[in-house]
Each structure stands twice: as structure tokens, then as C-alpha cells.
C-alpha positions as CSV (number, residue, x, y, z in Angstrom):
1,M,-66.6,51.5,-34.1
2,V,-65.4,53.2,-37.3
3,N,-67.7,56.0,-38.7
4,I,-67.9,56.5,-42.5
5,A,-69.2,59.2,-44.8
6,I,-70.4,58.7,-48.4
7,L,-70.0,61.5,-50.8
8,G,-72.8,61.1,-53.4
9,Y,-75.9,58.9,-53.3
10,G,-76.1,57.9,-56.8
11,T,-75.5,54.5,-58.4
12,V,-72.3,53.6,-56.7
13,G,-72.9,55.6,-53.4
14,S,-76.3,53.9,-52.9
15,G,-74.7,50.5,-53.7
16,V,-72.0,51.1,-50.9
17,F,-74.7,52.1,-48.5
18,E,-76.7,48.9,-49.4
19,I,-73.8,46.5,-49.1
20,I,-72.6,47.7,-45.8
21,N,-76.1,47.5,-44.4
22,T,-77.2,44.2,-46.0
23,N,-73.8,42.4,-45.4
24,Q,-73.2,44.2,-42.1
25,E,-72.2,41.1,-40.2
26,I,-69.6,39.9,-42.7
27,V,-68.3,43.3,-43.5
28,N,-67.7,44.1,-39.8
29,F,-66.1,40.6,-39.3
30,K,-63.7,41.2,-42.2
31,A,-62.9,44.7,-41.0
32,G,-62.3,43.7,-37.4
33,K,-64.5,46.6,-36.3
34,E,-68.0,47.7,-36.5
35,L,-68.6,50.0,-39.5
36,K,-71.4,52.8,-39.3
37,I,-72.4,55.2,-41.8
38,K,-72.7,58.6,-40.1
39,Y,-73.2,60.9,-43.2
40,V,-74.2,60.9,-46.7
41,L,-73.5,64.0,-48.7
42,D,-76.0,64.7,-51.4
43,L,-77.9,67.9,-52.5
44,R,-81.0,65.8,-53.2
45,D,-83.6,64.7,-50.8
46,F,-84.6,61.0,-50.4
47,P,-87.8,61.0,-48.3
48,G,-88.9,57.7,-46.7
49,T,-85.5,56.0,-47.3
50,P,-83.0,54.8,-44.6
51,V,-80.5,57.5,-45.8
52,E,-82.9,60.3,-45.1
53,N,-81.6,61.1,-41.6
54,L,-78.0,60.9,-42.6
55,L,-78.0,63.5,-45.3
56,V,-75.8,66.6,-45.2
57,R,-75.3,69.3,-47.8
58,D,-71.9,70.7,-46.6
59,M,-68.7,68.9,-46.9
60,D,-67.2,70.8,-44.0
61,T,-69.6,68.8,-41.8
62,I,-67.6,65.7,-42.7
63,V,-64.2,67.2,-42.9
64,N,-64.5,68.8,-39.4
65,D,-65.9,65.8,-37.6
66,P,-63.1,63.9,-36.0
67,E,-65.3,60.7,-35.6
68,V,-65.3,60.3,-39.3
69,E,-62.3,58.1,-40.3
70,V,-63.2,56.9,-43.8
71,V,-64.8,58.8,-46.6
72,V,-66.2,57.1,-49.7
73,E,-66.2,59.3,-52.8
74,A,-68.9,58.3,-55.2
75,M,-69.6,61.5,-57.0
76,G,-67.7,61.0,-60.2
77,G,-65.9,63.6,-62.3
78,V,-63.0,65.7,-61.3
79,E,-64.5,68.6,-59.5
80,P,-65.7,68.9,-56.8
81,A,-64.6,65.4,-56.1
82,Y,-60.8,66.4,-56.2
83,T,-61.4,69.3,-53.8
84,Y,-63.4,67.2,-51.3
85,V,-61.1,64.2,-51.4
86,K,-58.1,66.4,-50.8
87,S,-59.7,68.2,-47.9
88,A,-60.7,64.8,-46.4
89,L,-57.1,63.4,-46.7
90,L,-55.6,66.6,-45.3
91,A,-57.9,66.2,-42.4
92,G,-56.5,62.7,-41.6
93,K,-59.3,60.7,-43.1
94,S,-58.7,57.7,-45.5
95,V,-60.6,57.9,-48.9
96,C,-61.9,55.1,-51.1
97,T,-63.2,55.9,-54.6
98,S,-64.3,54.4,-57.8
99,N,-63.6,57.7,-59.7
100,K,-61.4,56.8,-62.7
101,E,-61.2,60.5,-63.8
102,L,-60.1,61.7,-60.5
103,V,-57.5,58.8,-60.0
104,A,-56.1,59.1,-63.6
105,K,-55.6,62.9,-63.1
106,H,-54.6,63.3,-59.4
107,G,-53.7,59.7,-58.3
108,A,-50.1,60.3,-57.5
109,E,-50.8,63.5,-55.6
110,L,-53.6,62.1,-53.5
111,I,-51.6,59.0,-52.6
112,K,-48.7,61.1,-51.3
113,I,-51.1,63.3,-49.2
114,A,-52.6,60.1,-47.8
115,K,-49.1,58.7,-46.9
116,D,-48.1,62.0,-45.4
117,H,-51.0,61.8,-43.0
118,N,-50.7,58.0,-42.3
119,R,-53.9,57.3,-44.1
120,N,-54.9,55.7,-47.4
121,F,-56.3,56.7,-50.8
122,L,-57.7,53.4,-52.2
123,F,-59.3,53.1,-55.7
124,E,-59.8,49.4,-56.4
125,A,-63.2,50.1,-58.2
126,S,-61.7,52.7,-60.5
127,V,-60.6,49.9,-63.0
128,G,-62.5,46.8,-63.8
129,G,-65.5,47.4,-61.5
130,G,-65.8,44.3,-59.3
131,I,-62.7,42.7,-60.7
132,P,-59.8,42.8,-58.2
133,I,-57.0,44.2,-60.3
134,I,-55.5,47.2,-58.5
135,R,-54.7,45.4,-55.3
136,P,-53.0,42.3,-57.0
137,L,-51.0,44.7,-59.1
138,N,-49.9,46.7,-55.9
139,Q,-49.4,44.0,-53.4
140,H,-49.2,40.6,-55.0
141,I,-47.3,40.8,-58.4
142,T,-44.3,42.4,-56.8
143,A,-41.5,40.1,-57.8
144,D,-42.0,40.5,-61.5
145,R,-41.2,43.1,-64.1
146,I,-44.6,43.8,-65.9
147,C,-44.1,43.3,-69.5
148,E,-47.6,43.9,-70.6
149,I,-51.0,44.8,-69.5
150,T,-53.8,44.3,-72.0
151,G,-57.4,44.9,-71.0
152,I,-61.0,44.9,-72.2
153,L,-61.7,47.8,-69.9
154,N,-65.1,49.0,-71.1
155,G,-68.2,46.9,-70.8
156,T,-70.3,49.1,-73.1
157,T,-68.0,48.9,-76.1
158,N,-67.4,45.2,-75.4
159,Y,-71.3,44.6,-75.4
160,I,-71.6,46.4,-78.8
161,L,-68.7,44.6,-80.5
162,T,-70.0,41.3,-79.2
163,K,-73.5,42.0,-80.6
164,M,-72.0,43.0,-84.0
165,D,-69.8,39.9,-84.0
166,K,-72.5,37.3,-83.1
167,E,-75.5,38.9,-84.9
168,G,-74.1,40.7,-87.8
169,L,-75.7,44.0,-86.7
170,D,-74.3,47.5,-87.6
171,F,-72.8,49.9,-85.0
172,D,-75.7,52.3,-84.9
173,T,-78.3,49.7,-84.3
174,V,-76.5,48.0,-81.4
175,L,-75.6,51.4,-79.8
176,K,-79.3,52.3,-79.7
177,E,-80.0,48.8,-78.1
178,A,-77.2,49.3,-75.6
179,Q,-78.7,52.8,-74.7
180,A,-82.1,51.3,-74.3
181,L,-80.8,48.7,-71.9
182,G,-78.9,51.2,-69.9
183,Y,-75.5,49.9,-70.9
184,A,-74.6,53.1,-72.8
185,E,-75.3,56.6,-71.8
186,K,-77.4,59.0,-73.8
187,D,-74.0,60.6,-74.8
188,P,-71.9,57.6,-75.4
189,T,-68.8,59.4,-76.4
190,A,-66.6,58.6,-73.5
191,D,-67.1,54.9,-74.0
192,V,-67.2,54.5,-77.8
193,E,-64.3,56.8,-78.6
194,G,-62.2,55.0,-76.0
195,F,-61.8,57.8,-73.4
196,D,-63.0,55.7,-70.5
197,A,-60.7,52.9,-71.3
198,C,-57.9,55.5,-71.8
199,R,-58.1,56.7,-68.2
200,K,-58.2,53.1,-66.9
201,I,-55.1,51.9,-68.8
202,A,-53.3,55.2,-67.6
203,I,-54.0,54.1,-64.0
204,L,-52.8,50.5,-64.6
205,A,-49.7,51.7,-66.5
206,S,-48.9,54.1,-63.7
207,L,-49.1,51.5,-61.0
208,A,-47.1,48.9,-63.1
209,N,-44.2,51.3,-63.5
210,G,-44.4,53.4,-60.4
211,K,-44.5,56.7,-62.3
212,S,-47.3,58.8,-63.8
213,V,-48.7,58.1,-67.2
214,D,-50.7,61.1,-68.5
215,F,-53.8,59.9,-70.2
216,E,-53.7,62.8,-72.5
217,D,-50.4,61.4,-73.9
218,I,-52.0,58.0,-74.8
219,Y,-52.9,57.2,-78.4
220,T,-56.7,56.6,-78.3
221,E,-59.0,55.3,-80.9
222,G,-62.6,54.1,-80.3
223,I,-65.0,51.7,-82.1
224,S,-67.4,54.2,-83.9
225,K,-65.7,53.4,-87.3
226,I,-65.9,49.6,-86.9
227,S,-68.6,48.2,-89.3
228,D,-70.4,45.0,-89.7
229,T,-68.2,44.4,-92.9
230,D,-65.2,44.3,-90.6
231,F,-66.6,41.5,-88.8
232,K,-67.2,39.5,-91.9
233,Y,-63.4,39.7,-92.6
234,A,-62.7,38.9,-88.9
235,E,-64.9,35.8,-89.2
236,K,-62.9,34.7,-92.2
237,M,-59.7,35.1,-90.3
238,G,-61.2,33.3,-87.3
239,R,-60.6,36.3,-85.2
240,S,-62.7,38.7,-83.0
241,I,-62.5,42.5,-82.7
242,K,-62.0,43.8,-79.2
243,L,-61.3,47.4,-77.9
244,L,-58.1,47.0,-75.9
245,G,-56.2,49.2,-73.5
246,K,-52.5,48.3,-73.8
247,C,-49.3,49.0,-71.9
248,K,-46.5,47.0,-73.3
249,L,-42.7,46.9,-72.8
250,E,-41.3,46.9,-76.4
251,D,-37.6,46.9,-77.5
252,D,-37.4,50.6,-77.4
253,G,-39.5,51.5,-74.5
254,I,-43.0,51.3,-73.0
255,V,-46.0,51.9,-75.4
256,V,-49.5,52.7,-74.1
257,S,-52.6,52.8,-76.3
258,V,-56.3,52.2,-76.8
259,S,-57.4,50.9,-80.0
260,P,-59.6,48.1,-81.6
261,R,-57.6,45.0,-82.2
262,L,-58.1,41.6,-84.1
263,L,-57.6,38.8,-81.6
264,A,-57.0,35.2,-82.4
265,P,-58.7,32.4,-80.4
266,S,-55.5,31.7,-78.6
267,H,-55.6,35.0,-77.0
268,P,-56.7,35.0,-73.3
269,L,-59.2,37.7,-73.9
270,F,-60.7,36.3,-77.1
271,H,-63.8,34.8,-75.4
272,V,-64.6,37.8,-73.0
273,S,-67.9,38.9,-74.3
274,D,-70.8,41.1,-73.5
275,V,-70.5,43.6,-70.7
276,V,-67.7,41.6,-69.0
277,N,-64.3,43.0,-68.6
278,G,-60.9,41.2,-68.8
279,V,-57.3,42.1,-68.0
280,L,-54.2,40.2,-69.0
281,I,-51.1,41.0,-66.9
282,R,-47.8,39.4,-68.3
283,G,-45.0,39.2,-65.9
284,N,-41.3,38.2,-66.8
285,V,-41.4,35.5,-64.2
286,V,-45.0,34.6,-63.3
287,G,-46.1,34.7,-66.9
288,D,-49.7,35.4,-67.8
289,L,-52.3,36.3,-65.3
290,V,-55.9,36.8,-66.5
291,F,-58.7,38.6,-64.5
292,I,-62.3,38.4,-65.8
293,G,-65.5,39.6,-64.3
294,S,-68.1,42.3,-64.1
295,G,-66.4,45.6,-65.0
296,A,-69.4,47.8,-64.1
297,G,-72.7,48.0,-62.5
298,K,-74.1,49.1,-59.2
299,L,-73.3,46.3,-56.8
300,P,-70.1,44.9,-58.4
301,T,-68.4,48.3,-58.4
302,A,-69.8,49.1,-54.9
303,S,-68.4,45.7,-53.7
304,A,-65.0,46.8,-54.8
305,V,-65.4,50.1,-53.0
306,V,-66.5,48.3,-49.8
307,S,-63.5,46.0,-50.0
308,D,-61.3,49.2,-50.0
309,V,-63.2,50.4,-46.9
310,V,-62.4,47.3,-45.2
311,D,-58.8,47.6,-46.1
312,A,-58.8,51.2,-44.9
313,V,-60.3,50.2,-41.6
314,R,-57.7,47.5,-41.2
315,H,-55.0,50.0,-41.8
316,L,-56.4,53.2,-40.1
317,N,-53.0,54.5,-39.2
318,V,-50.7,52.5,-41.6
319,P,-50.5,53.6,-45.3
320,T,-50.6,50.6,-47.5
321,T,-48.0,50.2,-50.1
322,I,-48.8,51.9,-53.5
323,Q,-45.9,52.9,-55.7
324,W,-47.0,55.7,-57.8
325,E,-44.8,58.8,-57.9
326,A,-45.7,62.1,-59.6
327,E,-42.6,61.8,-61.9
328,K,-43.8,61.5,-65.5
329,L,-43.1,58.2,-67.2
330,E,-41.7,58.8,-70.7
331,V,-43.5,56.4,-72.9
332,L,-42.5,55.6,-76.5
333,D,-44.1,57.6,-79.4
334,F,-46.9,55.3,-80.6
335,S,-46.1,56.0,-84.2
336,K,-42.8,54.0,-83.9
337,S,-44.5,50.9,-82.3
338,K,-44.7,48.0,-84.7
339,K,-47.4,45.5,-85.5
340,Q,-49.4,44.0,-88.4
341,F,-52.5,45.7,-89.8
342,F,-55.6,44.5,-91.5
343,V,-56.7,46.9,-94.3
344,R,-59.6,47.3,-96.5
345,V,-59.4,49.2,-99.8
346,A,-61.9,50.0,-102.4
347,G,-61.3,48.6,-105.8
348,Q,-59.2,45.7,-107.1
349,N,-55.8,47.3,-107.7
350,K,-53.4,44.7,-106.1
351,E,-50.4,46.2,-108.0
352,Q,-50.8,49.4,-106.2
353,I,-51.2,47.7,-102.9
354,E,-48.2,45.5,-103.3
355,N,-46.0,48.5,-104.6
356,A,-46.9,50.3,-101.5
357,F,-47.0,47.7,-98.7
358,G,-44.8,45.0,-100.2
359,E,-45.8,41.4,-99.5
360,V,-49.4,41.1,-98.1
361,T,-51.8,38.3,-97.4
362,Y,-55.2,38.8,-98.9
363,V,-58.4,37.9,-97.1
364,D,-61.5,36.9,-99.2
365,A,-64.7,37.5,-97.3
366,G,-66.8,37.7,-100.4
367,I,-67.1,41.5,-100.4
368,Q,-67.6,43.1,-103.8
369,D,-65.5,45.9,-105.2
370,E,-62.9,46.0,-102.4
371,L,-59.9,44.1,-101.1
372,G,-58.9,43.0,-97.6
373,F,-55.3,42.2,-96.8
374,I,-52.9,41.8,-93.9
375,T,-49.6,43.6,-93.9
376,R,-46.2,42.6,-92.7
377,S,-45.1,43.9,-89.2
378,M,-44.5,47.6,-89.6
379,S,-44.4,50.7,-87.6
380,E,-47.5,53.1,-87.4
381,N,-45.4,55.6,-89.3
382,S,-44.5,53.1,-92.1
383,Y,-48.2,52.1,-92.3
384,E,-49.2,55.6,-92.8
385,D,-46.6,56.2,-95.4
386,A,-47.6,53.1,-97.4
387,A,-51.4,53.9,-97.0
388,S,-50.9,57.4,-98.5
389,K,-49.8,55.7,-101.8
390,V,-52.9,53.6,-102.1
391,E,-56.2,55.0,-103.3
392,G,-59.5,54.1,-101.5
393,V,-58.3,53.0,-98.1
394,I,-61.5,52.3,-96.2
395,T,-60.2,51.3,-92.8
396,R,-57.4,49.5,-90.9
397,I,-57.5,47.5,-87.8
398,R,-54.4,46.5,-85.8
399,I,-53.8,42.9,-85.3
400,E,-53.0,41.7,-81.9
401,A,-50.0,39.3,-81.7
């Protein structure tokens, strides 16, 4: 028998508890041993529930119990999760988590501590919820150089953009609807400003390259400035707008970013809609691999956590291979990366536009008193220089190749 402790009995923690008990027979079979939840750490009471008699208030109870071999961290945030996880690993316990903030900030350190103690720090659910993406990247796509990772990594923003696209609604209206449905938080900043996607692409970029990508160094732009008018132009171009986290090997280095992009129908993520997530991995040998599925939610995320628990039980004294060193990966300055831009400008001054940007392609979406156009491929710096010479720039959206 393998004893497990769950830290936090919120959405994910209760989901892990439910899955291990509901699917006990299949989980035990997959693990090769019987799994038993011995403790649940939470400050709240849950009278009349199955978890009532398992509750503890003090992390030391779990850390100091040699019978606990696997700890599930489902608290979220960096502290006290980091302190608790580190203490569990130092005590010789494997840890499984869905906590993207924790993994993005301390992943390399916690992996090393786990290896030093012949245990594992596993985090499949930290990116993509129920989509298996961490394990394939670690264990299966190992013969390739990863040329690109592009992902729709946040279900809330994808839902908002899908509704704006299909129904012609404005951002504020759809955001309120998403909040009413529980897809968006009361404070949606982390989602709509791209911070959530930023941490997730930092994790994927670190795993793909074996060194640490600091999420604070990643250019991050959210969707709060995307308007229903932008979608009218997108429809005219036959494209959709998606918030993408990207890690791409370019001529001069690796570029990592989060920003809205215009996708053509030929792009593998073009049809990924609503709260669904999708990740494209492009290898130099295997080509394109696409992973699509539920990127959030209680049971999809908890399912990924339980999969890690099973893996941890299978490898109680054998660290699984995760190549992620603390050494910082030097990424290319985003301002030097090249791409095409779609630009909207108030007024009808084509001469000024063409003097600044050179040859452009105009897009007529029937919008009065403004012009929309597509630039040639140019660097971010070159775009900013050209845009500074044009009066009335309303917005610009990058075009995904």
C-alpha cells in the first residue's frame, strides 16, 4: 500500500480525492499497488463528507510521517506551496502538482531536490489541464530538436475570442458572460492580460531546451485591447484571432512570447475553440504534433494529477528523466524577431502609411474612416519605428505564419 497526502481541498484537490476513490480499482491496477489517501491538509472543515476524518492542519504531520510517500500539492500560488513542497521532497516524498506558478518559478530547483532524494517532482497538470503534454515532451519527443512550441494555453481567453468571433460581441460583454459561467475569475487579469499563458509557455520552453526560461523575461500581451472591429477584418482575411504562447527557434536564437495572433485556416490550431486548449510541437524530424483537449476544469486537471501520482508510485525510488537545469536560457530579444503585422489606422492617408511602411496590402472590411492593412515581414523594432511616423494608429495584431 502507498499512502498519499493531498495539500488543499479546493477544486483540484477535491477532484484528485474523487478520482482516486471513484476509480480506485483502475488506478490501483495502473499503479501496481493499492493507493490510500491518509491525509488532507486544509484549514477549513468539511463536516459530513468522506474527507472529514482525514483532515490535518499542520504540514509537519505529513512531512514527519514516513508512511506518506506521495504528496499532491493542490493549493495554488507560490507560498506556502513552495515551502511545503520543498519540505516534502527533502523528507524523501514524491510530489505531484498542477501549480503553474510554482513550477514556472521553482521548477528546476524542485526537480533537482527530487532527483537528489531518488524521488520525483511531477507537474503534468500545470500546462494544458487534462492534455498530456509534459510527459510526451519529456519522454517521447526525445530524438528531435524542438523547433517550435505554439499553444492556446488559456481556456478563458479562447472562450472570449471564440464568442467575439462567432457572435460579433464586444470584449466586455463576453467577459461578463465568461465570469457568469465560471470560466473567468472575478479578477480576470491573469487570464486576459496573458500572465497565465506566460507561465505555461515558460514551463514548456524550459523543458524543450533543458534550461530555465524566466517568465518575467517573456514578452506578454493579452486580449483586452482586441475589439469586435478587429474580428470584422479577420473575417475578411479568412483568419481567426487566438492568444498564443510561442517558443520558436529563429535564425538568430530562441524567441518566447505571448500575444494575440491572426491564424489562417491551414494552421493546426485554427479550429481550437471555446474553453479547449491546443498545443503544436514542431520537431525537426517528427514534424508537427498537435495536442488538443480540456485545458482546465476540476476533473480534467485532477485526472492529469492522478496520472502523475500513478507514475510516482511506479517509480518510488527511481527519478524519472526531466531535463531542466537551473542555468538560464538566453532568449532572443523579442524586439528583433520578424513577422507581418495587421494594422488599423484612423483616417484615409495612404500616402503617409506607404511612406512609413513601404509596400502594404490593404484589407477592406467596410469600416468607415479608417484603413486596415498588412505589412511586409519586419522586426518589432522596425514596426515601432514605422508606426511612429503614422498618425492615428488604432491597433496592430501579429500575423501567424
